[in-house]
C-alpha positions as CSV (number, residue, x, y, z in Angstrom):
1,M,-0.1,0.0,0.1
2,N,2.7,2.4,0.9
3,K,4.6,1.7,-2.4
4,F,1.1,2.3,-4.5
5,W,0.9,5.9,-2.8
6,S,4.4,6.6,-3.2
7,L,4.0,5.6,-6.7
8,L,0.8,7.9,-7.1
9,F,2.2,10.9,-5.7
10,K,6.0,10.6,-6.2
11,P,6.3,8.2,-9.2
12,S,9.3,6.7,-10.4
13,T,10.4,7.4,-14.0
14,W,9.7,4.2,-16.0
15,L,6.8,2.7,-13.6
16,A,4.8,5.8,-13.7
17,K,5.1,6.2,-17.6
18,A,4.3,2.5,-18.0
19,L,1.2,2.6,-15.6
20,L,0.0,6.2,-17.3
21,V,0.0,4.3,-20.7
22,L,-1.9,1.5,-19.6
23,L,-4.5,3.5,-17.7
24,V,-4.8,5.8,-20.6
25,F,-5.2,2.9,-23.3
26,G,-7.7,1.1,-20.8
27,F,-9.7,4.3,-20.4
28,L,-9.9,4.9,-24.3
29,S,-10.6,1.4,-25.0
30,L,-14.0,1.4,-23.6
31,D,-15.2,4.3,-26.0
32,F,-13.5,3.2,-29.1
33,I,-13.1,-0.4,-29.5
34,E,-16.3,-2.0,-30.7
35,T,-16.0,-5.4,-29.1
36,L,-15.7,-3.8,-25.6
37,Q,-18.9,-2.0,-26.0
38,P,-21.1,-4.6,-24.5
39,I,-18.9,-4.5,-21.6
40,K,-19.4,-0.8,-21.5
41,A,-23.1,-0.8,-21.6
42,F,-23.5,-3.6,-19.0
43,I,-21.5,-1.8,-16.2
44,D,-23.3,1.5,-17.5
45,S,-26.8,0.0,-17.3
46,E,-29.4,1.1,-14.9
47,D,-29.4,-2.0,-12.9
48,L,-25.7,-1.2,-11.8
49,S,-26.5,2.4,-11.3
50,I,-27.6,4.5,-8.2
51,H,-29.4,8.0,-8.2
52,I,-28.5,10.7,-5.7
53,G,-30.8,13.5,-6.5
54,E,-30.4,14.3,-10.1
55,T,-27.0,12.7,-10.3
56,R,-26.6,9.2,-11.8
57,L,-23.8,7.1,-10.7
58,S,-22.9,3.8,-12.4
59,I,-20.0,1.3,-11.9
60,Y,-18.8,2.5,-15.3
61,L,-18.8,6.3,-14.4
62,M,-17.1,5.4,-10.9
63,T,-14.5,3.4,-12.5
64,K,-14.0,6.2,-15.2
65,A,-13.6,8.9,-12.4
66,L,-11.4,6.6,-10.5
67,I,-8.9,6.1,-13.5
68,T,-9.1,9.6,-14.3
69,I,-8.2,10.7,-10.8
70,I,-5.3,8.3,-10.9
71,M,-4.3,9.1,-14.3
72,F,-3.9,12.9,-13.5
73,F,-2.2,12.2,-10.2
74,L,0.4,10.3,-12.2
75,L,0.7,12.9,-14.8
76,T,1.0,15.6,-12.4
77,G,3.7,13.7,-10.3
78,I,5.8,13.0,-13.7
79,I,5.5,16.8,-14.5
80,S,6.4,17.8,-10.8
81,E,9.5,15.4,-10.8
82,F,10.6,16.6,-14.2
83,G,10.5,20.2,-12.9
84,E,12.1,19.5,-9.6
85,K,15.3,17.9,-11.6
86,R,15.3,21.0,-13.9
87,I,15.2,23.3,-11.0
88,K,18.0,21.6,-9.0
89,A,20.1,21.6,-12.3
90,I,19.9,25.5,-12.4
91,K,23.3,27.1,-11.3
92,G,23.6,30.4,-9.6
93,I,20.5,29.7,-7.3
94,H,21.0,29.1,-3.6
95,S,19.9,25.7,-2.4
96,S,17.2,27.3,0.1
97,N,15.6,29.3,-3.1
98,K,15.4,26.2,-5.0
99,A,13.7,24.5,-2.2
100,L,11.2,27.3,-2.2
101,I,10.8,27.1,-5.9
102,N,10.2,23.4,-6.0
103,K,7.6,23.6,-3.2
104,A,5.7,26.4,-5.2
105,F,6.0,24.6,-8.5
106,H,4.5,21.4,-6.9
107,I,1.3,23.3,-5.4
108,F,1.0,25.0,-8.8
109,V,1.1,21.6,-10.6
110,Y,-1.0,19.5,-8.4
111,F,-3.6,22.5,-8.1
112,I,-3.8,22.7,-11.9
113,G,-4.1,18.9,-12.3
114,F,-6.7,18.9,-9.6
115,L,-8.8,21.6,-11.5
116,I,-8.5,19.8,-14.8
117,G,-9.3,16.3,-13.3
118,L,-12.6,18.0,-11.9
119,N,-13.4,19.4,-15.4
120,V,-12.8,15.9,-17.1
121,L,-15.3,14.5,-14.4
122,G,-17.8,16.9,-15.5
123,I,-18.1,18.5,-11.8
124,D,-19.2,22.0,-11.7
125,L,-16.4,24.0,-9.6
126,T,-19.1,26.5,-8.4
127,A,-20.5,23.8,-6.4
128,F,-17.5,23.8,-4.3
129,A,-18.6,27.1,-3.2
130,I,-21.5,25.5,-0.8
131,F,-18.7,23.6,0.9
132,S,-16.3,26.5,1.3
133,G,-17.3,27.1,4.9
134,A,-16.9,23.5,6.1
135,I,-13.6,23.4,4.3
136,G,-12.4,26.5,6.0
137,I,-13.6,25.4,9.5
138,G,-11.8,21.9,8.8
139,I,-8.5,23.6,7.9
140,G,-8.9,26.0,10.9
141,F,-9.4,22.9,13.6
142,G,-8.4,19.7,12.0
143,L,-5.5,20.9,9.9
144,Q,-4.5,23.8,12.1
145,K,-1.0,22.6,13.1
146,I,-0.3,21.0,9.4
147,T,-1.1,24.1,7.8
148,S,0.9,26.3,10.6
149,N,4.2,24.3,9.9
150,F,3.8,24.5,6.1
151,I,3.5,28.0,6.1
152,S,6.2,28.3,8.5
153,G,8.3,26.3,6.3
154,L,7.7,28.8,3.6
155,I,8.5,31.6,5.7
156,L,11.9,30.0,6.8
157,L,12.8,29.5,3.1
158,F,11.9,32.9,2.1
159,E,13.4,34.7,4.8
160,K,16.6,32.5,4.7
161,S,16.7,32.8,8.6
162,I,17.4,29.1,8.7
163,E,19.5,27.4,5.9
164,N,21.1,23.8,5.4
165,G,24.4,23.7,7.1
166,D,23.7,26.1,9.8
167,M,24.2,25.6,13.4
168,V,21.3,26.4,15.6
169,E,20.6,26.4,19.4
170,L,16.8,25.9,20.1
171,S,15.1,27.3,23.2
172,D,15.6,24.2,25.2
173,G,19.4,24.3,24.6
174,T,19.5,21.7,22.0
175,Y,22.6,22.1,19.5
176,G,22.7,20.9,15.9
177,L,23.0,21.4,12.5
178,I,20.1,21.9,10.0
179,R,20.4,19.0,7.4
180,K,16.9,19.4,5.6
181,T,13.9,21.9,5.6
182,S,10.6,20.2,4.2
183,A,7.1,21.0,4.2
184,R,6.1,20.0,7.7
185,Y,9.5,19.7,9.5
186,T,13.2,20.7,9.6
187,L,15.8,18.0,10.3
188,L,18.4,18.9,13.0
189,E,21.3,16.7,13.5
190,T,22.7,17.0,16.8
191,F,26.5,16.8,17.7
192,E,25.5,13.2,19.2
193,G,24.4,12.1,16.0
194,R,20.6,12.1,16.8
195,E,18.4,13.4,14.0
196,M,15.3,15.3,15.4
197,M,12.4,16.2,13.4
198,I,11.6,19.8,14.6
199,P,8.2,21.2,13.4
200,N,8.6,24.5,11.4
201,E,6.3,26.4,13.5
202,D,8.9,26.0,16.6
203,F,11.6,28.1,14.5
204,I,8.8,30.8,14.0
205,I,7.2,31.2,17.6
206,N,10.2,30.1,19.7
207,R,13.6,31.9,20.2
208,V,16.2,30.3,18.1
209,T,19.9,31.2,17.9
210,N,21.6,30.9,14.5
211,W,25.2,30.6,15.2
212,T,26.0,30.9,11.4
213,F,23.4,33.4,10.2
214,N,25.6,36.0,8.8
215,S,29.0,34.6,9.6
216,R,30.4,31.2,10.5
217,K,32.7,32.8,12.8
218,G,32.1,32.2,16.7
219,R,33.8,33.3,19.8
220,L,34.8,30.9,22.5
221,E,35.1,31.8,26.4
222,I,37.4,30.4,29.1
223,N,37.3,31.2,32.5
224,L,40.1,30.3,34.8
225,G,42.1,31.2,37.9
226,I,45.7,31.4,39.4
227,A,47.2,31.4,43.0
228,Y,48.0,34.8,44.4
229,E,51.7,33.9,44.5
230,S,52.0,33.2,40.6
231,D,53.2,35.6,38.1
232,I,50.0,37.4,36.7
233,E,51.5,39.0,33.7
234,K,53.4,35.8,32.9
235,A,50.0,34.0,33.2
236,M,48.3,36.1,30.7
237,E,50.9,36.0,28.2
238,L,50.9,32.1,28.3
239,I,46.9,32.2,28.0
240,L,47.0,34.1,24.9
241,E,49.9,32.1,23.7
242,A,48.0,29.0,24.1
243,A,44.9,30.4,22.0
244,R,47.2,31.8,19.3
245,E,48.8,28.6,18.8
246,H,45.6,26.5,18.1
247,P,45.1,26.0,14.3
248,R,41.4,26.9,14.5
249,C,42.1,30.1,16.2
250,I,41.6,33.4,14.0
251,D,43.6,36.6,14.1
252,D,40.7,38.8,13.4
253,P,39.3,39.4,15.6
254,E,42.5,38.6,17.9
255,P,42.4,36.6,21.1
256,T,41.9,38.8,24.2
257,C,42.5,38.0,27.7
258,Y,41.2,40.1,30.6
259,L,42.0,40.1,34.4
260,K,38.5,39.5,35.5
261,E,38.7,39.7,39.5
262,F,40.4,39.2,42.6
263,A,38.4,36.2,44.3
264,D,38.7,34.8,47.6
265,S,41.6,32.3,46.7
266,S,42.6,33.1,43.1
267,V,43.1,35.6,40.5
268,N,40.6,34.9,37.7
269,F,41.1,35.5,34.2
270,M,38.8,35.5,31.0
271,L,40.0,34.3,27.7
272,F,38.2,35.1,24.4
273,F,39.2,33.8,21.1
274,W,37.5,33.1,17.7
275,L,37.0,30.2,15.2
276,A,36.7,30.7,11.6
277,D,34.0,28.0,11.3
278,V,32.2,27.3,14.5
279,S,29.9,24.6,12.9
280,K,33.0,22.2,12.9
281,G,32.4,22.1,16.6
282,R,33.5,24.3,19.9
283,Y,34.2,22.0,22.6
284,R,37.2,20.1,21.0
285,A,39.1,23.5,20.4
286,K,38.0,24.8,24.1
287,S,39.5,21.5,25.3
288,D,42.6,21.5,23.4
289,V,43.3,25.2,24.5
290,M,42.6,24.6,28.0
291,L,44.9,21.5,27.8
292,S,47.6,23.6,26.3
293,I,47.2,26.2,29.1
294,W,47.5,23.4,31.7
295,K,50.6,22.3,30.1
296,K,52.4,25.9,30.1
297,F,51.5,26.7,33.6
298,K,53.1,23.6,34.9
299,E,56.2,24.5,32.6
300,H,56.5,27.9,34.5
301,N,55.3,26.9,37.8
302,I,52.0,28.9,37.7
303,T,49.5,27.4,40.0
304,I,45.8,27.0,39.6
305,P,44.4,26.7,43.1
306,F,41.7,24.3,44.6
307,P,39.5,24.8,47.6
308,Q,41.4,24.4,50.8
309,R,40.0,24.7,54.4
310,D,42.0,25.1,57.7
311,I,40.5,23.9,60.8
312,Y,41.7,25.4,64.2
313,I,40.5,23.5,67.3
314,K,40.3,26.1,70.3
315,N,40.5,23.4,73.1
316,A,42.4,20.2,71.8
317,E,42.6,18.6,75.3
318,A,38.7,18.4,75.5
319,L,39.0,16.1,72.7
320,K,41.3,13.9,74.3
């Protein structure tokens, strides 16, 4: 069943064409081949028909309607697939713009196919005005989320606020890379290897941090402290040296180190340095720089303090 619907809405090339030819041939055979006229007359007879008001429905008419609908679905699917391949082959257009054009093209093709199919079946389009209120209510309630996610996806593609390859942070703290934007959801690949399908609506109504919106550069921050007995100026020099030596650290903006505060048991520093492409990962670069600082501090006898407590007993004799 899944293969049938996949073939109907997203047909593969040769299967769709073969099925389309068979349907058209079978459809035309009932009307033009004389030997099949008795079959047509039998399935279109009054004995095999029902009447709904002034409308007469027979097995022939219902079969004809079904074949017509399937035929137009296959035809629009082939046209849609053909147009999608041609759009993807266009050079000089961003991938997000191509996705937006593809969606608009699919909607247009299926809408035109739907109207042509109704016209072939002899259905008066003005009759749908009677059901417009019910359809609107159905969309407003039953399809509210689907419609919202679809429109949100179009807004994201049109605004280019989220594109494939961007590194984003969601409101719940989830980090990841955008891999795909579809009509209903956006595929987010986290750094743990998980693939999360986030509804498009969440990117519109919630706060989202796009680390690579205008630039892929990203700033990292390291906070550390040294003992009061250590050389403060030498420590600042070694901290900056460790950042500059990292291959992913860039010179513009250059790394900076600030004396943050004189705390209870340490002199605290704050290091800022920038990466050329933050989407390649932040934690590895931060870990490498911290490890380098640790080694340089040990070589130059600079101590990183840890919490210590001294206990004074006023009356030691009482404990004995």
